[in-house]
N, C-alpha and C positions, 0 to 999 in steps of 0.2 A: 444505765442502771449499774454497771459494773466498773470498778476502778481498774484501769489498765495495768497499774503497777501491782495490785493485789486483787485479782479478779475472782476471788473465792468468797462464797456466801454460804450461810447455813442452808442445809438441805441438799447442797451439792455432794457428789461423791468424787473422791480422788483415788487413783489407782497407782500402785508402785510396781517396780520391776520384779519384786519378789512374789507377786501374785496376791497382794493385799489390797482390799478396798476399804477406805475410811469414809465415814460420813462427816462432812464439815459441820462444826458446831459453833464457830466463832466468826464474827465480822472482821476482826482485826488480827494482824500478825502477832505472834508471841516470840520475841527475839528472832524475828525473821522466819518463823515457822508457822504452819497452818494448824490451828487448833481443831482437833477432830477426834473421832472415836472409831476404832476398828469394828467393822461390821461383817465383812466377808473375806474368806481366804480361798484360794484356788484349790480344788480337790479333784484331781484327774482332769476331766474336760468340763467340769461344772464349778460353780461357786457355792461354798458352804457358808451358811449364816452362823455367826457366833453370838452367844450370849455374853454378858459383861464379864463374868468370871473367866470363861475360856479365852476371851479376847485378851484380857490382862495377862493370863498365864502364858499364852503364846508369845506375846511381845516380850515379856520379862525373860522367858527362856531362850527365844530365838532371834528376836529383833529389838534388843534393848534401846537401840538408837531412837525408836519411836515412842518410848516412855518419857514423859515430861512432868517435871515438878514445877509448878508455877509459884514463884515467890510472890508475885503480884496478888494472886487470889488464894494463896496458901492452900493449894489443892493439886491433886495429881490427875492428869488426863493424858491424851495422846497428841502427838504433834509430828508433822512431816515437813522436811525441808522442801522448798519450792523445786529444787533441782532433782528431787527424788520422785516427782510426779511424772508418770509416763502417759497418763490419760486423765482428763478433767471432764467428768460427766455433768452437764448442765441441764437442769430440769426444763427450762424454757425451750431449749433445742429439742429435747426428747419428746415433749408434748407435740410440737409441730410435726416432727417425723411420724409420730404415732397416728396423728389425725390425717396425714396425707397418704398413708398406705392402707392396704386391705388388712383388716384385723386377722391375726393369726390364732387367736383363741377367744374364749368367751369373755375373759376379763377385758381384753382389748375392745371387743364389741360393746361391752357395757361402758367403757370409757368413751367410745365414740357416740354413744347415746347420751351420756351424762353431760358432756361439754355443751352441746346445743341447748339442753334444758337450762343449764346455768346461764348461758348467754341470753336466752330468751327472757329470763327473769332479771336481767340487769348486770350480770358479771361481764367483765372486760376480758375478752379472749387474749389480748396482748399482755395481760398481767398474770397469766396462769402458767404453771409449769407442772411437770410430772416427776415425782421422786419415789423413794422406796424401792421395792424389788423391781418394779417396772422400769425404773431408770436404767437398769443394767440387764433387762430382759430375763430376770430370774423369777418371775411370778409363777405361782402354781394355781390350781383350780380354787384354792382357799384363800388366795391373796386378797388384800385390801387394795383400793385405789387411793394413793397418797398424792394429793395435789398441793402445789405451792401457790401462794398468791403474793405478788410483789407490791408492797406499799399498803399503808394503813387504810386509806380511802378505798382502794380496790378490794381489800380484804373485807371491809364492812359491807360493801356492795355485794360481794360474793356470799357472805353470811345471810344477807337479806334475800338473795336469790334462792338459797337453800330453804329458808323459812317459807317463802312464797310457794316454792315447788312442793314442799311438804304439805302446805295448806291445800294446794290444788290436787294432791294425790299423785303427782308425777314422781315424787320421791317419798321416802318413808322414814320415820324415826326408827331407831334400831329395835329389832325384835328382842325379846327376852334372851334368846340364844346368842344373838350378836352382842347384846349388852353384857351378858355374862362372860363371853369370850374377851371382850374389851376390858372388863373389870379384872379378869384373871391375869391378863397380860400386864396390866398396869401394876398390880400387886401393891396398891397403896394402903394408906391407913384408914380409909373410909370403909364402911360396910356397903353392901350392894345397893341398899335402898338410898343411902346418902349419895353414893357415886352416881346412880341413875338419875336422881333428882337434879343434881348439878349439871350432868352431862346433857340431859334432854333440853335444857333451856339455852344452851350455847349456840346451837345451829352451826357448829364447825364440823359436824359429821352427820351422816344420814346413810340411807341404804338405797341402792337401785337394783331392783330384781333380786333381792337377797344378798347382794354384795355390799359390804361396808365401804364407804369412802370418807376421807376427811380432808379438811383444808387447813394448812398451816401458813402463818404469815412470815414473810421475810421483809424487814424494813428496807426502804430506799436509803440512799447515801445521806440524805439530809434529815432522816428521821431517827437516827441514833447517834449517840455520842461515843467517841472512842474512850473507853474507860482506862485511864492511865494511873488510877489510884492503886495503892497497895493496901491490902486488907489483912487483918489478923483475926483468927478465931477467938471468940470470947465465951465459949460455952453455949448452952442451949437455953431456950425460953419458951414458955407457953402462956398465952394471954388472950383476952377478948377485947376487941376494938371495933371502930367504925371506919369504913372506907370513905375517904374524902376525894380521891381521884382515881379513876379507872381507865384513863385514855390509853394506857399502855398494857392493859390486861391481856391482850392477845399477842403481844410481842414475845419474842424469845431472846432473853428471858422475860417472863411476864413481870410487870412492876405495878404495885399498888401503893398509893400513899394513904396512910391511916392516921387517925387521931390518937397518936401515942408519942409521948415525949421522948421515951428512951430509944425506941426503934420506929421512927416515923415512916420508914420505907420497908416494904416487903418485896423480896425478889424471888421468883420461882424459876428454877432451872429444870423443873419437872413438868412435863407436858400435862400431866393429870390436873394440875392446878392453874393452867392457862385459861383465862376467861372465867375464873371460878366465882368471882364476886363483883357486884356493881356498886356504884356510888350510893352512899346512904345506908348500905346493908351492914348489919352487925355480924362480925365473923370471929370464929375461934381459930387461932393459929398456933402452930408449934414448929420451931425450927432452930437453926443455929445462928447465934449472934456474931456478926463480923464488925470489926471496927476499922475505920479509915485511919491509918497510922498518922497521916499528915494533919487531919482536922479533928480527930477524936470522935467523929460522928459515927453512929452505929446503924446497922440495918439488919433485918432478919432474913435469913436464907432458907428457902424450901428447896431441898435438893442439894444439900452440902456434900452428899455422896450420891452416886447414881441410883442407889436403891432407896434413898430418902427415908430410911427407917425412923419412925417416930415423928416425922415431919408432915404437916398437912395444913390446908386451908379449908374451912367449911363454914357455910352460912348458918347462923343460928336461926332456926325456923320455929 
């Protein structure tokens, strides 16, 4: 599953000697560095989670070597040299460890209840991993359970397992309280009604005994292409179109092919719009246009900045 020369995948965490933990966000190296985003900083004997603004400020002021401007993607993010990594947290290893020991809190107990439910309904235990706060033992009583599924086929089987378990009453769709919490954290451009309608049909998240869990896909090595193209921003665009291919809708980034001559490809780097639309559906989209410098072909980006202000995908109902 992992390349021995570059064994880093999205949803992994990497830790540096300065007491920083970054979430890996890229499949490929960027000038030999790991594309990532700062998520935690050591604070006394614990780890403190940072939001986007404070993460950027801390790096700019104290650790500018981890700030990275990508000429390829015409974007700024974080990147860490391989030699600066002192610990590599891998979700598949963490899940195995968590299932083999006695649960230390009620979140771990729910995790140990959840996995057998998914497996009984068709999920492959060997394709699952555990990420988020639980990957580094920083969960609280209000934490979610963040699962990784490696491979498209395994992911779709896990989605179906969630759907079946919800239908049987073993798991539940998000309550209004959990949905509102999810909505407020995403802070997207949709209203609560729009957000809930799209989210409830994805089956990439649900609840077990009042605790939200979600599943995120990480592609296998033969399921993604290394993007060596160089892009240039070309302004913004809003339009209505029809989805003609959705087989990469749950990838990260999510990709939709649409019936539009100017920007036939829509790419979402924002998790809110992963799995957002299906083949044949009419969608309204707003995002940033990027042009491939070599070919002149354009695509629409949702999530050109981490906050993705003014950028969205929604099905016309």
